C-alpha positions as CSV (number, residue, x, y, z in Angstrom):
1,M,0.0,0.0,0.0
2,H,1.1,3.6,-0.7
3,Y,2.5,5.0,2.6
4,D,5.2,7.6,3.0
5,T,7.5,8.4,6.0
6,D,5.5,11.4,7.1
7,Q,2.4,9.2,7.4
8,Q,4.4,6.6,9.2
9,L,5.5,9.2,11.8
10,W,1.9,10.5,12.4
11,L,0.5,7.0,12.7
12,G,3.2,6.0,15.2
13,L,2.2,9.0,17.3
14,L,-1.5,8.2,17.0
15,L,-0.9,4.6,18.0
16,A,1.1,5.7,21.0
17,A,-1.7,8.1,22.0
18,L,-4.3,5.3,21.7
19,M,-2.2,3.0,23.9
20,L,-1.8,5.8,26.4
21,G,-5.6,6.1,26.6
22,V,-5.8,2.4,27.4
23,A,-3.2,2.7,30.1
24,L,-4.9,5.7,31.7
25,E,-7.8,3.4,32.6
26,L,-5.7,0.7,34.3
27,R,-6.4,0.8,38.0
28,V,-5.3,-1.3,41.0
29,A,-8.9,-2.4,41.3
30,H,-8.6,-4.3,38.0
31,F,-5.8,-6.4,39.4
32,R,-7.5,-6.9,42.8
33,Y,-10.3,-8.6,40.8
34,V,-7.7,-11.1,39.6
35,L,-6.7,-11.9,43.1
36,R,-10.3,-12.5,44.1
37,R,-11.2,-14.6,41.0
38,P,-8.0,-15.8,39.3
39,L,-9.5,-18.8,37.5
40,P,-11.7,-16.9,34.9
41,V,-8.9,-14.4,34.2
42,L,-6.4,-17.2,33.7
43,A,-8.8,-18.9,31.3
44,G,-9.1,-15.7,29.3
45,L,-5.4,-15.0,29.2
46,L,-4.5,-18.5,28.2
47,A,-6.9,-18.5,25.3
48,Q,-6.1,-15.0,24.1
49,C,-2.3,-14.7,24.7
50,L,-1.2,-18.3,24.1
51,I,-3.8,-20.6,22.4
52,L,-5.1,-18.1,19.8
53,P,-1.6,-17.2,18.3
54,W,-0.5,-20.8,18.1
55,A,-3.8,-22.1,16.8
56,T,-3.5,-19.4,14.1
57,W,0.0,-20.6,13.4
58,L,-1.3,-24.2,12.9
59,A,-4.0,-22.9,10.6
60,T,-1.5,-21.0,8.4
61,L,0.6,-24.2,8.1
62,A,-2.5,-26.2,7.0
63,L,-4.2,-23.6,4.7
64,Q,-1.1,-22.4,2.7
65,L,-2.5,-18.9,2.2
66,P,-0.4,-16.1,0.7
67,P,2.4,-15.2,3.2
68,G,1.2,-11.6,3.6
69,I,-2.2,-12.8,4.6
70,E,-0.8,-15.3,7.0
71,L,1.4,-12.7,8.7
72,G,-1.6,-10.4,9.1
73,L,-3.6,-13.2,10.8
74,L,-0.7,-14.0,13.0
75,L,-0.1,-10.4,14.0
76,V,-3.7,-9.8,14.9
77,A,-3.9,-13.0,16.9
78,C,-0.8,-12.0,18.9
79,C,-2.3,-8.6,19.8
80,P,-4.0,-8.0,23.2
81,G,-7.7,-7.4,23.6
82,G,-9.1,-4.0,22.9
83,N,-11.3,-1.7,25.1
84,L,-14.2,-2.2,22.7
85,S,-14.6,-5.7,24.1
86,N,-15.5,-4.2,27.5
87,V,-18.4,-2.2,26.0
88,I,-19.7,-5.2,24.0
89,T,-19.5,-7.4,27.0
90,H,-21.5,-4.9,29.0
91,L,-24.2,-4.7,26.3
92,A,-24.3,-8.5,26.1
93,R,-25.0,-8.8,29.8
94,G,-21.7,-10.5,30.5
95,N,-19.1,-10.1,33.3
96,T,-17.8,-6.6,32.5
97,A,-15.3,-6.7,35.4
98,L,-13.8,-9.9,34.1
99,S,-13.6,-8.4,30.6
100,V,-11.8,-5.3,31.9
101,S,-9.4,-7.4,33.9
102,V,-8.4,-9.6,31.0
103,T,-8.1,-6.6,28.7
104,S,-5.9,-4.8,31.3
105,L,-3.6,-7.7,31.9
106,S,-3.3,-8.7,28.2
107,S,-2.5,-5.1,27.3
108,L,0.2,-5.0,30.0
109,G,1.5,-8.4,29.1
110,A,1.6,-7.5,25.4
111,M,4.9,-5.8,26.1
112,L,6.4,-9.3,26.1
113,S,3.8,-11.6,24.6
114,L,3.2,-9.7,21.3
115,P,6.8,-9.6,20.0
116,L,7.6,-13.0,21.4
117,N,4.5,-14.8,20.0
118,F,4.8,-13.0,16.6
119,A,8.5,-13.7,16.2
120,L,8.1,-17.4,17.1
121,T,4.9,-18.1,15.1
122,S,6.1,-16.2,12.0
123,G,9.5,-17.7,12.2
124,M,8.3,-21.3,12.5
125,N,6.2,-21.0,9.3
126,P,8.7,-21.4,6.4
127,D,6.7,-19.3,4.0
128,T,6.1,-16.4,6.4
129,A,9.7,-16.5,7.6
130,A,11.1,-16.2,4.1
131,F,8.6,-13.5,3.2
132,L,9.2,-11.6,6.4
133,Q,13.0,-11.7,5.9
134,G,12.6,-10.3,2.4
135,Q,10.2,-7.7,3.5
136,L,12.5,-6.4,6.3
137,S,15.4,-6.5,3.9
138,S,13.6,-4.4,1.3
139,L,12.5,-1.9,3.9
140,Q,16.0,-1.9,5.5
141,V,14.4,-2.6,8.9
142,S,16.1,-4.8,11.4
143,N,14.7,-6.8,14.3
144,G,16.1,-4.2,16.6
145,D,14.1,-1.6,14.8
146,L,10.9,-3.7,15.3
147,L,11.7,-4.0,19.0
148,S,12.4,-0.3,19.4
149,G,9.1,0.5,17.5
150,L,7.2,-1.7,20.0
151,L,8.9,0.0,22.9
152,L,7.9,3.5,21.6
153,M,4.4,2.6,20.6
154,L,3.4,0.1,23.2
155,V,5.6,-0.1,26.3
156,L,6.3,3.5,27.0
157,P,2.7,4.7,26.5
158,L,1.5,1.9,28.8
159,L,4.0,2.7,31.5
160,L,3.4,6.4,31.3
161,G,-0.4,6.1,31.3
162,M,-0.4,3.8,34.4
163,A,2.0,6.2,36.2
164,L,-0.2,9.2,35.4
165,G,-3.4,7.3,36.4
166,H,-1.8,6.4,39.8
167,I,-0.2,9.8,40.5
168,A,-3.1,12.0,39.3
169,P,-6.3,9.9,39.2
170,Q,-8.7,12.8,39.3
171,F,-6.9,14.7,36.5
172,T,-6.8,11.6,34.3
173,A,-10.4,10.8,34.9
174,R,-11.3,14.4,33.8
175,I,-9.4,14.4,30.6
176,L,-9.8,10.7,29.6
177,P,-13.2,10.9,27.8
178,A,-12.1,13.8,25.6
179,F,-8.7,12.4,25.0
180,K,-10.0,9.0,23.9
181,R,-12.6,10.6,21.6
182,F,-9.9,12.8,20.0
183,T,-7.4,10.1,19.5
184,L,-10.0,7.6,18.2
185,L,-11.4,10.2,15.8
186,A,-7.9,11.1,14.5
187,F,-7.1,7.4,14.0
188,V,-10.3,6.7,12.1
189,L,-9.7,9.8,9.9
190,F,-6.2,8.6,9.2
191,L,-7.4,5.2,8.2
192,L,-10.2,6.6,6.0
193,L,-7.6,8.7,4.1
194,A,-5.3,5.7,3.7
195,M,-8.2,3.6,2.5
196,I,-9.3,6.2,0.0
197,G,-5.8,6.5,-1.3
198,N,-5.7,2.7,-1.8
199,R,-9.3,2.1,-2.8
200,Q,-8.6,0.2,-6.0
201,L,-6.4,-2.3,-4.1
202,L,-9.0,-2.7,-1.3
203,L,-11.8,-3.4,-3.7
204,A,-9.8,-5.9,-5.7
205,S,-8.9,-7.9,-2.6
206,L,-12.1,-7.5,-0.4
207,S,-14.2,-10.5,-1.0
208,G,-11.6,-13.3,-0.5
209,L,-9.9,-11.7,2.5
210,L,-13.2,-10.9,4.2
211,L,-14.1,-14.6,4.2
212,V,-10.7,-15.4,5.8
213,V,-11.3,-12.8,8.5
214,I,-14.8,-14.0,9.2
215,V,-13.6,-17.6,9.7
216,H,-10.6,-16.5,11.9
217,N,-12.8,-14.2,14.0
218,A,-15.5,-17.0,14.5
219,S,-12.7,-19.4,15.5
220,A,-11.5,-16.9,18.1
221,L,-15.0,-16.4,19.5
222,L,-15.4,-20.2,19.7
223,L,-12.0,-20.5,21.4
224,G,-13.1,-18.0,24.1
225,A,-16.3,-19.9,24.7
226,A,-14.5,-23.2,24.8
227,S,-11.9,-22.0,27.2
228,A,-14.6,-20.8,29.6
229,W,-16.5,-24.0,29.3
230,A,-13.3,-26.1,29.9
231,F,-12.7,-24.2,33.1
232,G,-16.3,-24.8,34.2
233,L,-17.2,-21.1,34.3
234,P,-20.8,-19.9,34.4
235,A,-22.6,-18.3,31.5
236,Y,-22.0,-14.8,32.9
237,D,-18.2,-15.4,32.5
238,R,-18.5,-17.3,29.3
239,R,-20.1,-14.4,27.6
240,A,-17.2,-12.1,28.7
241,L,-14.5,-14.5,27.6
242,T,-16.2,-15.3,24.3
243,I,-16.2,-11.6,23.4
244,E,-12.8,-10.9,24.9
245,V,-10.9,-13.6,23.0
246,G,-12.8,-12.7,19.8
247,M,-12.1,-9.0,19.8
248,Q,-8.4,-8.3,19.3
249,N,-6.7,-4.9,19.3
250,S,-6.6,-4.8,15.5
251,G,-5.8,-1.1,15.6
252,L,-2.5,-1.9,17.3
253,A,-1.8,-4.5,14.6
254,L,-2.7,-2.1,11.8
255,G,-0.4,0.6,13.3
256,L,2.5,-1.8,13.6
257,I,1.9,-3.0,10.0
258,F,2.1,0.6,8.7
259,T,5.0,1.7,10.9
260,Q,7.1,-1.4,10.8
261,F,6.2,-3.3,7.6
262,G,5.7,-0.4,5.2
263,G,1.9,-0.9,5.0
264,Q,2.3,-4.3,3.4
265,A,-1.0,-4.7,1.5
266,D,-2.2,-8.1,2.6
267,M,-1.3,-7.6,6.2
268,A,-2.9,-4.2,6.3
269,L,-6.1,-5.4,4.7
270,I,-6.4,-8.3,7.1
271,A,-6.0,-6.0,10.1
272,A,-8.4,-3.4,8.7
273,L,-11.1,-6.0,7.9
274,W,-10.6,-7.6,11.4
275,G,-11.2,-4.2,13.0
276,T,-14.4,-3.8,11.1
277,W,-15.8,-7.3,11.2
278,H,-15.2,-8.0,14.9
279,I,-17.5,-5.1,15.7
280,V,-20.2,-6.7,13.5
281,S,-19.8,-10.1,15.1
282,G,-19.7,-8.6,18.6
283,L,-23.0,-6.7,18.0
284,L,-24.6,-9.9,16.6
285,L,-23.7,-11.6,19.8
286,V,-25.2,-8.7,21.7
287,L,-28.5,-9.1,19.8
288,W,-28.5,-12.8,20.5
289,W,-27.7,-12.5,24.2
290,R,-29.7,-9.5,25.1
291,R,-32.8,-11.7,24.9
292,S,-31.9,-13.2,28.3
293,A,-29.6,-12.4,31.2
294,P,-27.5,-15.1,32.9
295,K,-28.3,-15.8,36.6
296,Q,-25.2,-14.1,37.9
297,A,-26.1,-10.8,36.1
298,L,-29.4,-10.7,38.0
299,S,-27.9,-11.1,41.5
């Protein structure tokens, strides 16, 4: 995809701002919930941060898709959950506290899990390993550059946001709604402009890639439900984990693709379609589950 260095810089800043907004909401209470009910959180983290990336890796080995598509799927699967999952869980009458806790911990753990999972899964697929090596070589980007990019766009904003939220909770609570709206609007505007500039490529690739994304997202939703069922969790928790595992932070994936992989077309399309489709699938679950509330939600 067409993407110049100025756009790369702006997107990196926007992505860092989005992650800062996530971190500003992290509170000690979220982690106290983990101590009170560790089993549901563990089930969600195992499914989201471990099983999903490696199940996606197995799928790429079996399906033999184009390497750019496989890399896009792997990167999305390695990303933590996004804040949108908390809203969808609340609308679906699931355990919102559990959803927030898993999102918080997966976002924090992504400092290590994302680069580690992506490096291992992409490196253990011969096709993606060769493609990735050629891509990095053509862009003159090293693994060290990838790591430094993650530090600047993920680790530092998370640490800074958590520190600000702890030191000045009233100030951060006051500015957070406007800050999140502004950064989200700026990010959406950036993506719209990028999509308009590459509309011919998007239209040519849309149908086949959308089917791949739908199947991948459905598999992630089923994995979340299966994980909750395997741990013997009630329906209230199952709803939360189904949505949590099925709604990845595809915005983070898209930002990394543009800033670290030169906006590689197939990877970017997969992440962009994921970011759109998981909202649709989440709302469909809301419509289904809103018809009845699990017992725990009524107590």
